[in-house]
Jmol script that loads the backbone (N, CA, C; Angstrom):
load data "model"
ATOM      1  N   UNK A   1      -1.915  -2.879  17.478  1.00  0.00           N
ATOM      2  CA  UNK A   1      -1.075  -3.901  18.057  1.00  0.00           C
ATOM      3  C   UNK A   1      -1.916  -5.156  18.305  1.00  0.00           C
ATOM      4  N   UNK A   2      -1.358  -6.302  18.015  1.00  0.00           N
ATOM      5  CA  UNK A   2      -2.059  -7.577  18.182  1.00  0.00           C
ATOM      6  C   UNK A   2      -2.209  -7.899  19.665  1.00  0.00           C
ATOM      7  N   UNK A   3      -3.378  -8.424  20.011  1.00  0.00           N
ATOM      8  CA  UNK A   3      -3.631  -8.811  21.393  1.00  0.00           C
ATOM      9  C   UNK A   3      -3.097 -10.219  21.646  1.00  0.00           C
ATOM     10  N   UNK A   4      -2.707 -10.463  22.885  1.00  0.00           N
ATOM     11  CA  UNK A   4      -2.223 -11.792  23.253  1.00  0.00           C
ATOM     12  C   UNK A   4      -3.399 -12.773  23.283  1.00  0.00           C
ATOM     13  N   UNK A   5      -3.072 -14.058  23.303  1.00  0.00           N
ATOM     14  CA  UNK A   5      -4.116 -15.076  23.395  1.00  0.00           C
ATOM     15  C   UNK A   5      -4.930 -14.858  24.667  1.00  0.00           C
ATOM     16  N   UNK A   6      -4.255 -14.594  25.769  1.00  0.00           N
ATOM     17  CA  UNK A   6      -4.949 -14.368  27.044  1.00  0.00           C
ATOM     18  C   UNK A   6      -5.905 -13.185  26.939  1.00  0.00           C
ATOM     19  N   UNK A   7      -5.460 -12.104  26.324  1.00  0.00           N
ATOM     20  CA  UNK A   7      -6.318 -10.925  26.164  1.00  0.00           C
ATOM     21  C   UNK A   7      -7.544 -11.243  25.312  1.00  0.00           C
ATOM     22  N   UNK A   8      -7.367 -12.070  24.291  1.00  0.00           N
ATOM     23  CA  UNK A   8      -8.485 -12.454  23.437  1.00  0.00           C
ATOM     24  C   UNK A   8      -9.492 -13.312  24.207  1.00  0.00           C
ATOM     25  N   UNK A   9      -9.006 -14.228  25.042  1.00  0.00           N
ATOM     26  CA  UNK A   9      -9.886 -15.056  25.863  1.00  0.00           C
ATOM     27  C   UNK A   9     -10.644 -14.184  26.858  1.00  0.00           C
ATOM     28  N   UNK A  10      -9.940 -13.241  27.476  1.00  0.00           N
ATOM     29  CA  UNK A  10     -10.583 -12.323  28.422  1.00  0.00           C
ATOM     30  C   UNK A  10     -11.699 -11.550  27.729  1.00  0.00           C
ATOM     31  N   UNK A  11     -11.481 -11.133  26.503  1.00  0.00           N
ATOM     32  CA  UNK A  11     -12.515 -10.389  25.771  1.00  0.00           C
ATOM     33  C   UNK A  11     -13.757 -11.252  25.554  1.00  0.00           C
ATOM     34  N   UNK A  12     -13.575 -12.518  25.221  1.00  0.00           N
ATOM     35  CA  UNK A  12     -14.718 -13.428  25.066  1.00  0.00           C
ATOM     36  C   UNK A  12     -15.483 -13.560  26.374  1.00  0.00           C
ATOM     37  N   UNK A  13     -14.751 -13.709  27.456  1.00  0.00           N
ATOM     38  CA  UNK A  13     -15.400 -13.822  28.769  1.00  0.00           C
ATOM     39  C   UNK A  13     -16.175 -12.549  29.083  1.00  0.00           C
ATOM     40  N   UNK A  14     -15.581 -11.401  28.788  1.00  0.00           N
ATOM     41  CA  UNK A  14     -16.269 -10.134  29.034  1.00  0.00           C
ATOM     42  C   UNK A  14     -17.553 -10.021  28.208  1.00  0.00           C
ATOM     43  N   UNK A  15     -17.538 -10.601  27.021  1.00  0.00           N
ATOM     44  CA  UNK A  15     -18.717 -10.540  26.152  1.00  0.00           C
ATOM     45  C   UNK A  15     -19.879 -11.376  26.679  1.00  0.00           C
ATOM     46  N   UNK A  16     -19.597 -12.507  27.333  1.00  0.00           N
ATOM     47  CA  UNK A  16     -20.666 -13.363  27.850  1.00  0.00           C
ATOM     48  C   UNK A  16     -20.974 -13.094  29.321  1.00  0.00           C
ATOM     49  N   UNK A  17     -20.101 -12.394  30.005  1.00  0.00           N
ATOM     50  CA  UNK A  17     -20.264 -12.123  31.438  1.00  0.00           C
ATOM     51  C   UNK A  17     -21.608 -11.491  31.796  1.00  0.00           C
ATOM     52  N   UNK A  18     -22.104 -10.502  31.064  1.00  0.00           N
ATOM     53  CA  UNK A  18     -23.395  -9.895  31.454  1.00  0.00           C
ATOM     54  C   UNK A  18     -24.547 -10.908  31.511  1.00  0.00           C
ATOM     55  N   UNK A  19     -24.533 -11.890  30.634  1.00  0.00           N
ATOM     56  CA  UNK A  19     -25.590 -12.908  30.657  1.00  0.00           C
ATOM     57  C   UNK A  19     -25.485 -13.762  31.916  1.00  0.00           C
ATOM     58  N   UNK A  20     -24.273 -14.093  32.313  1.00  0.00           N
ATOM     59  CA  UNK A  20     -24.080 -14.878  33.526  1.00  0.00           C
ATOM     60  C   UNK A  20     -24.456 -14.072  34.761  1.00  0.00           C
ATOM     61  N   UNK A  21     -24.060 -12.806  34.776  1.00  0.00           N
ATOM     62  CA  UNK A  21     -24.347 -11.953  35.926  1.00  0.00           C
ATOM     63  C   UNK A  21     -25.849 -11.698  36.068  1.00  0.00           C
ATOM     64  N   UNK A  22     -26.560 -11.688  34.961  1.00  0.00           N
ATOM     65  CA  UNK A  22     -28.015 -11.490  35.013  1.00  0.00           C
ATOM     66  C   UNK A  22     -28.699 -12.625  35.761  1.00  0.00           C
ATOM     67  N   UNK A  23     -28.066 -13.798  35.785  1.00  0.00           N
ATOM     68  CA  UNK A  23     -28.619 -14.955  36.494  1.00  0.00           C
ATOM     69  C   UNK A  23     -27.929 -15.189  37.842  1.00  0.00           C
ATOM     70  N   UNK A  24     -27.136 -14.226  38.287  1.00  0.00           N
ATOM     71  CA  UNK A  24     -26.493 -14.328  39.594  1.00  0.00           C
ATOM     72  C   UNK A  24     -25.159 -15.048  39.593  1.00  0.00           C
ATOM     73  N   UNK A  25     -24.606 -15.285  38.419  1.00  0.00           N
ATOM     74  CA  UNK A  25     -23.327 -15.986  38.327  1.00  0.00           C
ATOM     75  C   UNK A  25     -22.235 -15.094  37.779  1.00  0.00           C
ATOM     76  N   UNK A  26     -21.081 -15.697  37.598  1.00  0.00           N
ATOM     77  CA  UNK A  26     -19.955 -14.979  37.006  1.00  0.00           C
ATOM     78  C   UNK A  26     -18.905 -16.003  36.580  1.00  0.00           C
ATOM     79  N   UNK A  27     -17.907 -15.539  35.870  1.00  0.00           N
ATOM     80  CA  UNK A  27     -16.827 -16.401  35.388  1.00  0.00           C
ATOM     81  C   UNK A  27     -15.536 -15.615  35.457  1.00  0.00           C
ATOM     82  N   UNK A  28     -14.459 -16.323  35.744  1.00  0.00           N
ATOM     83  CA  UNK A  28     -13.150 -15.694  35.861  1.00  0.00           C
ATOM     84  C   UNK A  28     -12.130 -16.558  35.119  1.00  0.00           C
ATOM     85  N   UNK A  29     -11.249 -15.930  34.377  1.00  0.00           N
ATOM     86  CA  UNK A  29     -10.156 -16.650  33.731  1.00  0.00           C
ATOM     87  C   UNK A  29      -9.061 -16.862  34.763  1.00  0.00           C
ATOM     88  N   UNK A  30      -8.687 -18.119  34.968  1.00  0.00           N
ATOM     89  CA  UNK A  30      -7.637 -18.446  35.926  1.00  0.00           C
ATOM     90  C   UNK A  30      -6.285 -18.394  35.229  1.00  0.00           C
ATOM     91  N   UNK A  31      -6.186 -19.096  34.087  1.00  0.00           N
ATOM     92  CA  UNK A  31      -4.938 -19.066  33.324  1.00  0.00           C
ATOM     93  C   UNK A  31      -5.152 -19.645  31.931  1.00  0.00           C
ATOM     94  N   UNK A  32      -4.190 -19.366  31.074  1.00  0.00           N
ATOM     95  CA  UNK A  32      -4.125 -19.985  29.749  1.00  0.00           C
ATOM     96  C   UNK A  32      -2.783 -20.692  29.701  1.00  0.00           C
ATOM     97  N   UNK A  33      -2.836 -22.021  29.436  1.00  0.00           N
ATOM     98  CA  UNK A  33      -1.613 -22.809  29.473  1.00  0.00           C
ATOM     99  C   UNK A  33      -1.660 -23.885  28.393  1.00  0.00           C
ATOM    100  N   UNK A  34      -0.706 -23.866  27.482  1.00  0.00           N
ATOM    101  CA  UNK A  34      -0.617 -24.880  26.416  1.00  0.00           C
ATOM    102  C   UNK A  34      -1.917 -25.079  25.657  1.00  0.00           C
ATOM    103  N   UNK A  35      -2.566 -23.990  25.291  1.00  0.00           N
ATOM    104  CA  UNK A  35      -3.789 -24.086  24.498  1.00  0.00           C
ATOM    105  C   UNK A  35      -5.026 -24.425  25.295  1.00  0.00           C
ATOM    106  N   UNK A  36      -4.930 -24.410  26.617  1.00  0.00           N
ATOM    107  CA  UNK A  36      -6.083 -24.693  27.476  1.00  0.00           C
ATOM    108  C   UNK A  36      -6.389 -23.447  28.295  1.00  0.00           C
ATOM    109  N   UNK A  37      -7.641 -22.991  28.183  1.00  0.00           N
ATOM    110  CA  UNK A  37      -8.100 -21.870  28.997  1.00  0.00           C
ATOM    111  C   UNK A  37      -8.770 -22.461  30.229  1.00  0.00           C
ATOM    112  N   UNK A  38      -8.289 -22.084  31.396  1.00  0.00           N
ATOM    113  CA  UNK A  38      -8.867 -22.576  32.648  1.00  0.00           C
ATOM    114  C   UNK A  38      -9.681 -21.456  33.268  1.00  0.00           C
ATOM    115  N   UNK A  39     -10.969 -21.775  33.520  1.00  0.00           N
ATOM    116  CA  UNK A  39     -11.886 -20.772  34.052  1.00  0.00           C
ATOM    117  C   UNK A  39     -12.493 -21.258  35.359  1.00  0.00           C
ATOM    118  N   UNK A  40     -12.955 -20.305  36.150  1.00  0.00           N
ATOM    119  CA  UNK A  40     -13.625 -20.614  37.415  1.00  0.00           C
ATOM    120  C   UNK A  40     -15.020 -20.013  37.346  1.00  0.00           C
ATOM    121  N   UNK A  41     -16.028 -20.854  37.598  1.00  0.00           N
ATOM    122  CA  UNK A  41     -17.403 -20.383  37.650  1.00  0.00           C
ATOM    123  C   UNK A  41     -17.688 -19.917  39.067  1.00  0.00           C
ATOM    124  N   UNK A  42     -18.379 -18.783  39.181  1.00  0.00           N
ATOM    125  CA  UNK A  42     -18.607 -18.188  40.486  1.00  0.00           C
ATOM    126  C   UNK A  42     -20.089 -17.895  40.684  1.00  0.00           C
ATOM    127  N   UNK A  43     -20.454 -17.634  41.931  1.00  0.00           N
ATOM    128  CA  UNK A  43     -21.831 -17.289  42.245  1.00  0.00           C
ATOM    129  C   UNK A  43     -22.784 -18.419  41.906  1.00  0.00           C
ATOM    130  N   UNK A  44     -23.929 -18.083  41.346  1.00  0.00           N
ATOM    131  CA  UNK A  44     -24.949 -19.076  41.022  1.00  0.00           C
ATOM    132  C   UNK A  44     -24.451 -20.087  39.995  1.00  0.00           C
ATOM    133  N   UNK A  45     -23.487 -19.736  39.185  1.00  0.00           N
ATOM    134  CA  UNK A  45     -22.971 -20.650  38.159  1.00  0.00           C
ATOM    135  C   UNK A  45     -22.213 -21.825  38.764  1.00  0.00           C
ATOM    136  N   UNK A  46     -21.618 -21.638  39.927  1.00  0.00           N
ATOM    137  CA  UNK A  46     -20.768 -22.689  40.489  1.00  0.00           C
ATOM    138  C   UNK A  46     -21.546 -23.941  40.871  1.00  0.00           C
ATOM    139  N   UNK A  47     -22.821 -23.827  41.184  1.00  0.00           N
ATOM    140  CA  UNK A  47     -23.590 -25.005  41.549  1.00  0.00           C
ATOM    141  C   UNK A  47     -24.763 -25.278  40.636  1.00  0.00           C
ATOM    142  N   UNK A  48     -24.848 -24.544  39.560  1.00  0.00           N
ATOM    143  CA  UNK A  48     -26.009 -24.657  38.667  1.00  0.00           C
ATOM    144  C   UNK A  48     -25.900 -25.888  37.777  1.00  0.00           C
ATOM    145  N   UNK A  49     -26.991 -26.671  37.675  1.00  0.00           N
ATOM    146  CA  UNK A  49     -26.951 -27.845  36.800  1.00  0.00           C
ATOM    147  C   UNK A  49     -26.841 -27.482  35.316  1.00  0.00           C
ATOM    148  N   UNK A  50     -27.174 -26.261  34.963  1.00  0.00           N
ATOM    149  CA  UNK A  50     -27.078 -25.822  33.565  1.00  0.00           C
ATOM    150  C   UNK A  50     -25.731 -25.188  33.237  1.00  0.00           C
ATOM    151  N   UNK A  51     -24.818 -25.143  34.201  1.00  0.00           N
ATOM    152  CA  UNK A  51     -23.554 -24.441  33.962  1.00  0.00           C
ATOM    153  C   UNK A  51     -22.732 -25.077  32.848  1.00  0.00           C
ATOM    154  N   UNK A  52     -22.783 -26.399  32.704  1.00  0.00           N
ATOM    155  CA  UNK A  52     -22.026 -27.050  31.626  1.00  0.00           C
ATOM    156  C   UNK A  52     -22.531 -26.607  30.262  1.00  0.00           C
ATOM    157  N   UNK A  53     -23.839 -26.484  30.137  1.00  0.00           N
ATOM    158  CA  UNK A  53     -24.415 -26.047  28.869  1.00  0.00           C
ATOM    159  C   UNK A  53     -24.092 -24.572  28.609  1.00  0.00           C
ATOM    160  N   UNK A  54     -24.193 -23.760  29.653  1.00  0.00           N
ATOM    161  CA  UNK A  54     -23.849 -22.338  29.526  1.00  0.00           C
ATOM    162  C   UNK A  54     -22.394 -22.192  29.108  1.00  0.00           C
ATOM    163  N   UNK A  55     -21.539 -22.952  29.753  1.00  0.00           N
ATOM    164  CA  UNK A  55     -20.109 -22.892  29.439  1.00  0.00           C
ATOM    165  C   UNK A  55     -19.868 -23.284  27.988  1.00  0.00           C
ATOM    166  N   UNK A  56     -20.462 -24.388  27.557  1.00  0.00           N
ATOM    167  CA  UNK A  56     -20.253 -24.886  26.199  1.00  0.00           C
ATOM    168  C   UNK A  56     -20.776 -23.919  25.155  1.00  0.00           C
ATOM    169  N   UNK A  57     -22.029 -23.517  25.277  1.00  0.00           N
ATOM    170  CA  UNK A  57     -22.653 -22.710  24.226  1.00  0.00           C
ATOM    171  C   UNK A  57     -22.254 -21.247  24.267  1.00  0.00           C
ATOM    172  N   UNK A  58     -21.908 -20.749  25.435  1.00  0.00           N
ATOM    173  CA  UNK A  58     -21.526 -19.348  25.527  1.00  0.00           C
ATOM    174  C   UNK A  58     -20.031 -19.145  25.442  1.00  0.00           C
ATOM    175  N   UNK A  59     -19.358 -19.572  26.468  1.00  0.00           N
ATOM    176  CA  UNK A  59     -17.933 -19.294  26.612  1.00  0.00           C
ATOM    177  C   UNK A  59     -17.088 -20.066  25.608  1.00  0.00           C
ATOM    178  N   UNK A  60     -17.256 -21.390  25.557  1.00  0.00           N
ATOM    179  CA  UNK A  60     -16.410 -22.221  24.698  1.00  0.00           C
ATOM    180  C   UNK A  60     -16.594 -21.864  23.225  1.00  0.00           C
ATOM    181  N   UNK A  61     -17.824 -21.714  22.799  1.00  0.00           N
ATOM    182  CA  UNK A  61     -18.062 -21.370  21.389  1.00  0.00           C
ATOM    183  C   UNK A  61     -17.414 -20.044  21.027  1.00  0.00           C
ATOM    184  N   UNK A  62     -17.551 -19.052  21.892  1.00  0.00           N
ATOM    185  CA  UNK A  62     -16.943 -17.742  21.632  1.00  0.00           C
ATOM    186  C   UNK A  62     -15.429 -17.857  21.544  1.00  0.00           C
ATOM    187  N   UNK A  63     -14.840 -18.549  22.508  1.00  0.00           N
ATOM    188  CA  UNK A  63     -13.381 -18.660  22.544  1.00  0.00           C
ATOM    189  C   UNK A  63     -12.861 -19.424  21.325  1.00  0.00           C
ATOM    190  N   UNK A  64     -13.466 -20.560  21.016  1.00  0.00           N
ATOM    191  CA  UNK A  64     -12.970 -21.358  19.891  1.00  0.00           C
ATOM    192  C   UNK A  64     -13.174 -20.654  18.555  1.00  0.00           C
ATOM    193  N   UNK A  65     -14.209 -19.841  18.456  1.00  0.00           N
ATOM    194  CA  UNK A  65     -14.462 -19.103  17.221  1.00  0.00           C
ATOM    195  C   UNK A  65     -13.444 -17.982  17.027  1.00  0.00           C
ATOM    196  N   UNK A  66     -13.133 -17.280  18.104  1.00  0.00           N
ATOM    197  CA  UNK A  66     -12.260 -16.108  18.008  1.00  0.00           C
ATOM    198  C   UNK A  66     -10.790 -16.390  18.286  1.00  0.00           C
ATOM    199  N   UNK A  67     -10.513 -17.454  19.048  1.00  0.00           N
ATOM    200  CA  UNK A  67      -9.133 -17.728  19.459  1.00  0.00           C
ATOM    201  C   UNK A  67      -8.813 -19.187  19.120  1.00  0.00           C
ATOM    202  N   UNK A  68      -8.492 -19.474  17.862  1.00  0.00           N
ATOM    203  CA  UNK A  68      -8.267 -20.857  17.447  1.00  0.00           C
ATOM    204  C   UNK A  68      -7.080 -21.536  18.134  1.00  0.00           C
ATOM    205  N   UNK A  69      -6.224 -20.757  18.764  1.00  0.00           N
ATOM    206  CA  UNK A  69      -5.088 -21.336  19.480  1.00  0.00           C
ATOM    207  C   UNK A  69      -5.535 -22.100  20.735  1.00  0.00           C
ATOM    208  N   UNK A  70      -6.728 -21.781  21.220  1.00  0.00           N
ATOM    209  CA  UNK A  70      -7.265 -22.475  22.395  1.00  0.00           C
ATOM    210  C   UNK A  70      -7.940 -23.758  21.950  1.00  0.00           C
ATOM    211  N   UNK A  71      -7.440 -24.875  22.456  1.00  0.00           N
ATOM    212  CA  UNK A  71      -7.951 -26.206  22.084  1.00  0.00           C
ATOM    213  C   UNK A  71      -9.080 -26.663  22.987  1.00  0.00           C
ATOM    214  N   UNK A  72      -9.054 -26.237  24.264  1.00  0.00           N
ATOM    215  CA  UNK A  72     -10.131 -26.619  25.173  1.00  0.00           C
ATOM    216  C   UNK A  72     -10.266 -25.602  26.293  1.00  0.00           C
ATOM    217  N   UNK A  73     -11.423 -25.656  26.943  1.00  0.00           N
ATOM    218  CA  UNK A  73     -11.714 -24.811  28.086  1.00  0.00           C
ATOM    219  C   UNK A  73     -12.067 -25.737  29.244  1.00  0.00           C
ATOM    220  N   UNK A  74     -11.378 -25.565  30.367  1.00  0.00           N
ATOM    221  CA  UNK A  74     -11.614 -26.407  31.532  1.00  0.00           C
ATOM    222  C   UNK A  74     -12.090 -25.552  32.694  1.00  0.00           C
ATOM    223  N   UNK A  75     -13.008 -26.122  33.462  1.00  0.00           N
ATOM    224  CA  UNK A  75     -13.469 -25.462  34.682  1.00  0.00           C
ATOM    225  C   UNK A  75     -12.633 -25.971  35.841  1.00  0.00           C
ATOM    226  N   UNK A  76     -12.079 -25.054  36.616  1.00  0.00           N
ATOM    227  CA  UNK A  76     -11.301 -25.417  37.794  1.00  0.00           C
ATOM    228  C   UNK A  76     -12.021 -24.898  39.031  1.00  0.00           C
ATOM    229  N   UNK A  77     -11.701 -25.487  40.149  1.00  0.00           N
ATOM    230  CA  UNK A  77     -12.339 -25.077  41.425  1.00  0.00           C
ATOM    231  C   UNK A  77     -11.541 -23.985  42.089  1.00  0.00           C
TER     232      UNK A  77
END
end "model"
wireframe off; spacefill off
backbone 0.3
color backbone group
């Protein structure tokens, strides 16, 4: 059975989560709406100056590669 877009995004997050947790951070999917995945950075990631780079190279690349329906990933508070 085909997975939903949300399920596919969650799988990408699960794939990169161990790397974030190793540095004391975490990420949570808040929602998927009109091709935008909204995520919340938690723990050490929420205030880290490298979080934008981590988000871009880890999460965004994975999502855009595997889930072409997602046009952008936004961080929400």
